C-alpha positions in Angstrom: -61.0 -27.4 -33.7 -57.9 -27.4 -31.6 -58.9 -24.0 -30.2 -62.3 -25.3 -29.1 -60.7 -28.4 -27.5 -58.2 -26.1 -25.6 -61.1 -23.9 -24.4 -63.0 -26.9 -23.1 -60.0 -28.3 -21.3 -59.2 -24.9 -19.7 -62.8 -24.4 -18.7 -62.9 -27.9 -17.2 -59.8 -27.2 -15.1 -61.2 -23.9 -13.9 -64.4 -25.6 -13.0 -62.6 -28.4 -11.0 -60.6 -25.8 -9.1 -63.7 -23.7 -8.3 -66.0 -26.5 -7.5 -65.9 -26.3 -3.7 -67.1 -22.7 -3.9 -69.7 -23.4 -6.6 -71.0 -26.4 -4.6 -71.3 -24.1 -1.6 -73.4 -21.7 -3.6 -75.6 -24.5 -4.8 -76.0 -26.0 -1.3 -79.6 -26.2 -0.3 -79.2 -28.0 3.0 -82.1 -27.5 5.4 -80.6 -26.7 8.8 -84.0 -25.5 10.2 -84.7 -28.9 11.7 -81.7 -28.8 13.9 -82.4 -28.2 17.6 -81.9 -24.4 18.4 -79.5 -25.3 21.3 -77.3 -27.6 19.3 -73.6 -26.7 18.9 -71.3 -28.9 16.9 -67.8 -28.2 15.9 -66.1 -30.2 13.1 -62.4 -29.9 13.4 -58.9 -31.4 13.4 -56.4 -31.4 16.2 -53.8 -29.5 14.2 -56.1 -26.7 13.0 -55.4 -23.3 14.7 -58.7 -21.8 13.7 -60.5 -24.9 15.2 -58.7 -24.2 18.5 -59.9 -20.6 18.4 -63.5 -21.8 18.0 -63.1 -24.1 21.0 -61.7 -21.3 23.0 -64.6 -19.0 22.2 -67.1 -21.7 23.2 -65.2 -22.8 26.4 -64.8 -19.1 27.5 -68.6 -18.8 27.4 -69.2 -22.3 29.0 -71.1 -23.4 25.9 -71.6 -27.2 25.7 -70.8 -28.5 22.3 -70.1 -31.7 20.5 -66.8 -31.9 18.6 -65.9 -34.3 15.8 -62.3 -34.6 14.6 -63.0 -35.3 10.9 -59.6 -37.1 10.6 -60.2 -39.4 13.5 -63.9 -40.3 13.4 -65.8 -41.6 10.4 -69.0 -40.3 12.0 -67.6 -36.8 12.0 -66.4 -37.0 8.4 -69.7 -38.4 7.3 -71.9 -35.8 9.2 -69.7 -33.0 7.9 -70.3 -34.2 4.3 -74.0 -34.6 4.9 -74.1 -31.0 6.1 -72.3 -29.9 2.9 -69.1 -29.0 4.6 -65.7 -29.7 3.3 -63.4 -27.6 5.4 -62.6 -27.1 9.1 -63.5 -25.4 11.3 -67.1 -26.0 10.4 -69.4 -24.9 13.2 -73.1 -25.5 13.6 -74.8 -23.3 16.1 -78.5 -24.1 16.1 -79.5 -23.7 12.5 -76.6 -21.3 11.7 -73.6 -22.6 9.9 -70.1 -21.0 10.1 -67.9 -22.8 7.6 -64.6 -21.1 8.5 -63.3 -19.2 11.4 -65.3 -16.0 11.8 -65.3 -14.8 15.4 -68.0 -12.2 14.9 -70.3 -14.7 13.2 -69.7 -17.3 15.9 -70.5 -14.8 18.7 -73.6 -13.5 16.9 -74.8 -17.1 16.4 -74.2 -17.9 20.1 -76.5 -15.0 21.1 -79.4 -16.9 19.5 -78.9 -19.9 21.8 -81.5 -20.2 24.5 -80.2 -18.9 27.8 -77.0 -17.4 26.4 -76.1 -13.8 27.3 -73.3 -11.7 26.1 
């Protein structure tokens, strides 16, 4: 009986620690209704990777909306609605990049109307 209880407790602790990844796998958010030219960056001002996302967008003169999730309740709320829980979280059209991935960001930008390499 003690062994079973120990297994359940350990399994519960593992599940709690892995939940953000599991929740991401289960996320069935529908991003297809988002305008194809929408670019939104969810960030914080101290996040180095967030700064890199802004630099990529600024270098290409991409207009975007940015929400600092620590300073605006709207940003925090919208990030949660999109299933995000980390920054940077970048939405480019219907494509989601939920960390800093330069190649994925550049590839997604190529799908924007009027954007060239």
